N, C-alpha and C positions, 0 to 999 in steps of 0.2 A: 319250324318254318320261320319265315321272317315276320310273322304276324304277332309274336309275343312282344310285349312292351320292353322297354329298356330295363325297367325295374325288375320284371319277372326274370329276364335273362341274367341280370346282375345278381339276383337272388340265387338262381340256379348255380351260377359259377362260384358264387360265395360259398354255398353249401358244399360244392365239390372241393373247393380250395381249402376250406378251414377244417383240415384233417382232425385236429385234436379238439375241435369244438369249443375253443376258448374265446370265440367271437372276435378273433384278431387274426390278421394274416401276417405270419412271420415272413422273412426274406425267403426261406426255403419253400414255404407254402406257395408264395407268390411265383416263385421261380418255376415250380412244378406246374402250376396252373398255365403260365405262359408257354411252357413246353407243350402241354396238352393242346393248347390253342394254335400250335404251330407258329407261335410268335417268337422268332429267334432274336433275343436281345442279350448282349453280352452281360455278364454278372455286374460289371461296374455300372452299366446303364440302369440295370434293375435297382441297384443300390441308390443311385442318383435319383431315380424315380421315386423310390420309397421315401428318401429325404424330402423330396419336393412335396409329396402328397401327405406325408405323415405330419399333419398340422399340429397334433399335440405332442409330437416328439417322443413317443414311447416305443420307438423302433418296431412298430407294427402298424398295419393299417386297419382301422375299424371299418364298418360297412360304408359309412358316408365317404370316408377318404377313398376307399376302394372304388366307389361309384364315380367319384371325380376322376380317378385315374383312368377307369374303364372308358369314361367318355372322351378322354384325351386320346386314348389309343384307338378308339372307334372312328375318330375323325380322320384317321389314316385310312385310305382306301384299301379294301381287301385285294392285295396284289395277286393272291392265288387265284381269285375269281377273275380278275382282270387278265391274268395269264391264260386262264382256261378259255376265256372268250377268244383270246388271240389265237390260241391253238386251234380252236374250232374254225375261227375265221380263216386262219392260214391254211387249214386243210381243205377249205372250201366246202366242208360238210354242212348240210342244211339241218344242223341239230341245234341251232341256237335256241329254238323254242324248248327243246329238251333241256338245255342248260338252264334256262330261265325257270322252267317248271320244277327245276331241282331234281329231275330224274337222273341226270347224269352225275356221277359222283366226282367230286373234286379230288378226293384221296386216291392215290395210285396213279394220278396222271403225272407223267414225267415230262419235264420241260428240258429241251436241249438248246444249245447255243443258237441254233437256227430259229427256234421259236422265239427266243428272246429278241434276236435280231429283227425278225418279222414284226414282233410287237412294238419295238422302239420305232421302227420305220413307220408303222401304221399309226401309232399314237402320236408321233411328232410330225406326221404329214411329211416325212422324208427330210425334215430339217436336221435331224440327227441320223448319221449313218454309221453306227458302230461296226467294227470288224467282228468276225466270229470270234477271234482271240479275245477281244474285249468282252464278248458276251459269255465266255467260258466261265464256269464257276471257279472262283478263286479258292 
């Protein structure tokens, strides 16, 4: 649930990511973790991120460096959750309480260009009006 502390969560992720148990995250381990978290970041960005957060320049992240990186990623809103709300709102379903209670699963929800369009209209108060083509996945 959302009630575990940042450090607990970081610890769990760290244990899951540090496959070889050397107390450092390699590029491959970090990349694998981001994939599991459904965070799609191009390899070049991950490498740049590692350079930025690898303060002792040993080409791996230690736990503190990893936490710093995680905090910076976490400040980005969870778009999947945002989209999910948009999908529920867009469908007019009265299941928002279900979503907030975490009973509805985010995984397996598919978003279509229409959903994205509705989301952008809704979230920008109709100041942005993208076409369906613009909302289609590239």
